[in-house]
VEXMARMI-767114 format. One record per residue (C-alpha): residue in three letters; x, y, z. Coordinates in pm, whole numbers, plus 50000, padded with zeros to 5 digits. Layout:
! residues N
ALAXYZ ...
END
This chain:
! residues 585
MET499725000649977 ALA501015037649939 ILE503025057750226 SER500535086050196 LYS497155063450093 THR498485048250453 LYS498945079250650 ASP495665090550515 LEU493545059850629 LEU495275061750935 GLY494485095551030 GLN490605086050921 LEU491205059651139 ALA492105079351473 GLN489605109451359 LEU486805080851376 GLU488065066251725 LYS487855099251861 THR484335105751742 VAL483305070551869 SER484715080352172 GLU482455112952219 PHE479715094752104 SER479795071152378 PHE480775092752633 GLU477175114152537 GLU474665089052376 LEU475345054252527 ASN475615035252911 ALA478755022953032 ASN477964988052904 GLU476845000452603 ALA479975018952552 LYS482134990852641 VAL480574970352375 LEU480914996252113 LYS484585000052192 ASN485534963352177 SER483924962551843 PHE485814993451751 ASP489214980351871 THR488434948551679 PHE487824966751367 ARG490944986651409 SER493164960551507 SER492074936051212 LEU492774968250982 GLU496074976851112 ASN496824942351069 HIS496244943950720 ILE498844974550698 TYR501524964450869 SER501304927650803 PRO499374922950487 ASN500464883550474 THR499214877950766 THR495664871150917 SER494114880251298 PRO493154851151487 MET489334864351422 VAL489414864251038 GLU490694827151065 GLU488414817451288 THR485644834351077 LYS487194819150764 ALA487224783050945 SER483454788751014 ASP482454800450687 ILE484074766850547 ARG482384745150797 GLU479334760550724 GLN480124757850338 GLU480934717650406 SER477484710550593 ALA475294727650366 GLN477414708150050 ASN476904673750231 GLN472994685850321 PHE472954695549922 ILE474864655849842 ALA472094639850060 HIS469344656949893 ILE470444649649549 SER471004614749638 HIS467334609949727 GLU466044627449506 ILE468214606649237 ARG467614574649430 THR463954576649428 PRO463154572749082 LEU466114551649037 ASN464564528549262 SER461554522849027 ILE463494518948691 ILE465814492048864 GLY462614476549016 PHE460744474448718 THR463244465548496 ASN463704437248754 LEU460214428148765 LEU460364429348355 ASN463374402248352 GLU460914376948497 GLU458174382648168 ASN458734364247870 LEU460284392147649 THR461414389647275 LYS465034390947154 SER464864428047103 GLN463274435147430 HIS465864415347625 LYS468494436847473 LYS466594470147574 VAL466134457247933 ASP469664449747936 ALA470704481047882 ILE468544499048103 GLN470034478648406 PHE473424483248273 ALA472824518748268 SER470764520948597 ASN473254500048788 THR476254524148679 LEU474044555648790 LEU473554539149119 LYS477564535949134 LEU478314571249090 ILE475624580349359 ASN476824556449626 GLU480854567349563 VAL479854606049596 LEU477624596749886 ASP480454575350075 TYR482614602650015 SER480584627350142 LYS479714608050444 ILE483524599550536 SER484934630950478 SER482484649450686 GLY482674623250964 ASN478904608250941 THR479844574550873 ASN479454543651091 PHE481844520551195 GLU481234488451346 SER483024469851622 VAL482164430751554 ASP483444394551556 PHE483754382051192 ASN485604354750989 LEU488274371650800 HIS489294340450609 SER485644336150488 LEU485394376050438 LEU488674370550212 ASN487004337149995 ASP483664361449956 VAL485464390949800 MET487574370849592 PHE484624348949492 LEU482744383849358 CYS485774393749162 GLU486054359149010 THR482414364548838 LEU483924398648677 ILE486704385348438 VAL484764350348318 ASP485794361047959 ARG489714372248022 ASP492574355848036 ILE493414367448416 GLU494414347548691 LEU493124355849052 LEU495294344549352 VAL494534348649709 GLU497644337749973 ILE496674339650323 ASP499934336950543 GLU499464311250852 ASN499984335451103 VAL496824356450990 PRO493904350551204 LYS490874333951134 ILE488724357251379 ILE489284396851409 LYS486954423651572 GLY486104450351358 ASP483844464651053 PRO483914438650802 SER481814459550573 LYS484234483950550 LEU487364462650503 SER485004444850215 GLN484374479250025 VAL487994485350079 LEU489354455149907 LEU486544452549627 ASN487534490449527 LEU491434481149530 LEU490854443649360 GLY487654457549125 ASN490174491448977 SER492814456648929 VAL490254440748716 LYS489524471748539 PHE492644484248436 VAL494294442948398 HIS493604428848016 LYS495934397848055 GLY498314386348365 PHE497134380248708 ILE495904398149026 THR496984384949379 LEU495714395649691 GLU498064388049998 VAL497574387850374 PHE499714382550644 ALA500344397650983 SER503024426351000 LYS502584429951370 THR501404412751641 PHE500084424951993 ASN499114414952325 ASP495514417552190 GLY495554416151811 CYS498054424051539 GLU498604450151247 LEU497464432350933 GLU499154439050581 PHE496874434450258 SER498674438149890 VAL496634437649597 ALA499304432349271 ASP498484429848919 THR500014431348561 GLY497514461648476 ILE498484491048265 GLY500274513248604 ILE500454543648699 SER503204567848609 GLN505114582648916 GLU503744615748885 LYS500444611148886 ILE500744585249200 LYS501184619249396 THR497854629449316 ILE495904594949294 PHE494274599849635 ASN492954636349570 SER489424637149508 TYR487934631749149 THR491284624349003 GLN492394594548800 ALA495644583848652 GLU495064599248294 ASN492954621448170 ASP490804597247953 THR490534575348178 SER486814583548297 SER485974581447942 LYS487544548047903 TYR487024529748197 GLY484204549048396 GLY484384558448739 THR484264590948947 GLY487904596649081 LEU486744590349408 GLY487534553949444 LEU490674557349606 THR490094588349793 ILE487314566049932 THR489644538650033 LYS492104559150191 GLU489584578150389 ILE488294547450528 ILE491834533850595 GLU493014563550788 LYS489504563450975 LEU490594527151105 GLN493994541051217 GLY495704524850892 ASN497794539450608 ILE498034527150222 GLU500874530650005 ILE501174524849589 ASP504104513949375 SER503534514149027 THR505414514948672 VAL503784519348362 ASP502624491848115 ARG504004468648412 GLY501514467048671 THR500764481849027 THR500874470049382 VAL498744486549655 THR499384478750003 PHE497664487450324 ARG498174483750649 VAL495354481850930 PRO495484471851307 TYR492744446051431 PRO491944431451775 LEU491614395651787 GLY487804380451811 ASN486044358152010 ASN485964324351787 VAL482094324351738 HIS479544324551456 THR479014360651379 SER476854365851069 LYS473844350250920 ASN473494348150556 THR470924338450327 ASN472104326849981 ASN470514337749652 ASP469954300149574 SER467074299049847 THR465134324449651 LEU462474297849577 GLU462624286449947 GLY462444320050084 LYS459274324449841 ARG457844293649988 VAL458554311150337 LEU457234340450268 ALA453804326650081 GLY450954342150323 THR453154367950503 LYS450994399250580 ILE452974433750514 MET452014470550502 VAL453674494550291 PHE453884532250384 GLU455084547850067 ASP453464578349933 ASN455324575749590 GLN452864560949380 MET455014545049119 ASN457704528149420 GLN454034519149607 ARG452784499449286 LEU456394483949225 ILE457024468949592 VAL453074457649576 GLU453854438749277 GLN457234426349409 LEU455704413349733 THR452544400449581 LYS454844378249333 TRP456084362749656 GLY452404354649776 CYS452234378650061 LYS448724397350149 VAL449624437450095 TYR447834466150258 SER448574500450119 ASN447574529050014 LEU445724537350316 SER445294564750530 LEU447184564950883 PRO443794561851079 LYS442534530550847 SER446154517450894 LEU446184514851237 LYS442504498251223 THR443994474750956 LEU446784467551210 GLU444324465351489 SER442094440651316 LYS444524419451098 GLU447514395351198 ILE450034416551027 ASP453644399651001 LEU455824431950922 ILE455444470850828 LEU457564486950527 MET457984524950637 ASP459314549850399 LEU461144578050606 LYS460934608450399 MET456804610150337 PRO455704645950320 GLY453304654850614 GLN453494629950857 ASN456924610850763 GLY457954577550861 PHE459684583751176 GLU456564603851314 VAL453934572351213 SER456674547451353 LYS456204562351663 ILE452634566151612 ILE452754528151552 ARG455244524451875 GLU453164544152114 HIS449744524952046 SER447964509752365 ASN447214478852194 THR450564452952223 LYS449494437651909 VAL450014468251693 ASN452784483951888 THR455234450751877 ILE454964445951494 PRO458314451851346 ILE458874476951153 VAL461704478050855 ALA462364514950747 PHE463274522250372 SER464604554350220 ALA466754567749941 ASP469334579350189 PHE469604573150560 THR472144597050763 GLU473674589151121 GLN471254611351264 ASP468664587251114 SER470104560051249 LYS469914576051608 ASP466514583751530 CYS465324547551416 LYS466764531451721 ALA464964558151963 ILE461904548451791 GLY461944510851818 ILE462374509751416 ASN464054471251362 ASP465794473651021 PHE466794496250743 LEU466754490750375 LEU468264517650129 LYS466674524449789 PRO467364510149544 TYR467744476149694 THR467804441849470 LEU464744416349541 GLU467594391649700 GLN468004422549962 LEU464194427749977 MET463384391650057 LYS466484387150346 THR465234421850509 ILE461704405650508 LEU463054374350617 ASP465014384550870 ASN462504407151040 LYS458704394751006 ASN456744378951284 ILE457714342451253 LYS455474317051470 LEU455094279651349 GLU457914278851083 GLN460524291551338 ALA462644260251292 GLU462654259450926 TYR462964297650900 SER466354294351112 ALA467514269950937 LEU466924288950612 LEU468734322050739 GLN471634300750879 LYS472094286050570 PRO476194285650512 MET477324301250155 ILE478254267750013 GLU476754232950119 PRO477374202749939 LYS474144204549797 GLU474504238149625 THR476764222549410 THR474184203949232 VAL472504236049165 VAL472004252248812 ASP469964279848565 LEU469344277548217 ASN467584307848210 HIS470244331848231 LEU472154309347928 LEU468834308047729 LYS468304347747737 GLU472024348247587 CYS470974324347307 PHE468204350347235 GLY466014319947305 GLU467014299147053 ILE466634264347243 ASP468704245946963 MET471854269447074 LEU471404260947452 ASN470944221247375 GLU474274226247180 LEU476204247147396 VAL475394219747713 LYS476044193147513 LEU479894210747512 PHE479924216047869 LYS479154182247968 LEU482304171447730 ASN484444196847879 ALA483134182548225 ILE484314148548075 GLU487504158747962 PHE488184176548323 ILE487394146248464 GLY489784126748261 ASN492794149448276 VAL492794151748677 LYS492824115448719 ILE495974111348488 HIS497684138648630 LEU496864133548998 LYS498904104349021 THR502094123548883 GLU500774154149122 ASN501034175048797 LEU498984203448956 LYS499584228148715 GLU498114208148434 ILE495074204548686 ALA495264241848767 LEU494874246548401 SER491934218348353 ALA489984236348632 HIS490604270848486 LYS489314259348146 LEU486034243348305 LYS484814271848572 ALA484024296848278 GLY481624265948158 PHE479634267148541 ALA479464301048520 MET477684295348181 VAL474804276448340 LYS474804295148675 ALA476144264948875 ASP477704290049108 GLY478184261749402 MET480224238649168 ARG481914272249033 LYS483044281149375 LEU484524246049387 ILE486244246649118 VAL487994277849221 ASP488894266349535 LEU490434239449361 GLU492324254049117 ALA493454276049385 SER494684246649602 CYS496364234049284 LYS498774269449272 ALA498994265949653 HIS500494234649577 GLN498394214949814 PRO497914182449674 GLU495634167149956 LYS493304196549934 VAL492974190149587 LYS492184151549610 GLU489704164349872 LEU487904186549643 TYR488034159849327 GLU486554136849544 ILE483594159049625 PHE483274167949250 LEU483174132649150 THR480304130949426 ASP478274160449323 TYR478774165848934 PRO476274136748837 LEU473654154349061 LEU474444184848908 GLU473994169348565 GLU470834154648677 ASN469244189648744 LEU470724199148444 ASP469024178448176 MET465714179748446 ASP466324217848362 LEU466874215647989 LYS463984191347954 THR461744221648096 ILE462824243547860 ASN462444221147522 LYS459074215147640 LYS457944248747660 
END
C-alpha cells in the first residue's frame, strides 16, 4: 500500500476513534459504550494488521474463515444427501420394474433394451453411492462397526465376487493368506470388504491379461491383536510416478481419458484412503507404467472371539424364501405411487398379502384387526413422515400393534436417521434402490415368525456353500444369452458336458504324478462353463480347487476332486431336468 494512502487511512481511523469515544460518552450507558469500544478495537486491530502485516491474518478472521468453511461443507453435504435422495427415488422404480420385466417372456429385442436399462441404472447407482460415501466419510457421518467376524470367509467371499467379473478374460486371480493371519478378528467387515473390492475392482478394470494377487499377512503382533498387511498386485496398465502423487485426491484419475475409457468418478481411491485412515491404518502405491501396480495397506485389528458372527441367505435360496414368505401379511407406507406399485407387485409375486395406500387412521384399524407380520415404512414421506408414523405405532396402547416389526426404507440414510430409528424402535433399514434378494432377506430377518420358526432359522443360517449347492444350476440366463434359441442352448449344454468329462479324465491322469499345474489349467478352463450354466456352488468348488493347485496343496486338491466326482452327476441330472423343461415350452 502507498505511504500517502496509508497515512491518510490511519488519520481517518484516528478521527473515527475520537468520534466514537465522544458518541459513547454522550449517548450511551457504560455497558453499551463498552460493547461499542470492543467492536471498534477489533475492527481497528484487523485493519492495522492488514496494513502492517498484509500476509498474515488475525485469529478472528481465521476463525471466521474456518466457520465459513464448516458452514459451506455442511451445506454441501446436505445438498449431496438431498440430491442423492431425489435421484435414488426414481432410480429405485427404474431398477425395480426392470427386475420385474426380466421375469417376463420378452422378445430378443426387448431383452437387449432391458439389459441396457439395467446396465445404465446400475452404473448411475454406483456413481451416486461413491459420491455419497465420500461425502459421509469426509464429514465424519459414517458408521464404523466393531464386531467379531471371520476374516478368511470375508476374503473368500470378496475373491469369489471378483471372479465373476473376469470370466471372459485371461486373468488369474490368486489369494495367499499367511498362516499367521488370525481367522476371527474384531472390526468393521463391511468397510474392509469395501476397501478390498475397490482395490481389486480397479485391478480387474485395468488388467487385460496376466494376474491379480491378494496377499495377507500379520506384519506386527500385539497382546490382544495384530497389524494386518494387505497387498493387491496386478499386471495392469500401471500409473506414472507423477500421477501417483495425486492419485488419492478427490475426482482424480491416473490419466485424463481414464474416465471415458473405463468409467468411474475418480473417488474410489479417495474413499479407500479415507476409510483406511479412519481405521488407524495407512496405504501406499508402487507402480510402473505398462508393468503393473501394487497397492499395500495396513490396519490394526484386535483378535475376535471364535463364534458364529453372521447369518447369510444365499441367492440360491430364492425359491425356498418365496415358500416361507407365502401368506405373509405386510403393510406398506409409501407415498410415491410408482414405488408403491412396484413394491406391491414384488411382494404379491411372492405370495404376500399387501396392505397399502391407506390413510393413517385406516392403517391403524387394519393393524388392530389383522395379523400383520411386518410394516415397510418410507421415512421421507411428506406431511407425517415415517419417523412420526412409526412413533405413533410404537406408542399404540394395543400390544398387537406396537410390537409389529418395522423396516424403514429410504433413498438416503444419515447418522441422525440411524439414531432416530433406534430411539423410536424401528427394527431394520433398507436403502433404495434395493435388489429383490435384499428385500427378501430383510423381510425374512424381521417378519413375525410363528410356527415355522425352526425352518426359518435353518434358512437364514444356511452357509454360503453347502454340498447340495454344488448340484444347483439355472439355464434361464444362458437361454437369454442364446436369444431364446433352444437349439443353440442344447448345443452349448452338450459342449459343457464334454468339457466336464475331459476335466475328469485330465485330473485322474495328473493326480497320479501330482502335476498340479496341468490340473489348475483344466480347472481354469472349466470354471467358465459352470458360470455359463449358473452353477455357482460348483464353480466355487472349482475355483478353490484351482487355488489349491497353485498353492501346491495336493491333499486339498484330492479332497475337492472327490467332492466333485460325488456331486457332478447330481448336477448333471438337474441340468438335464432343467433342459427338458425348457424344451417342452
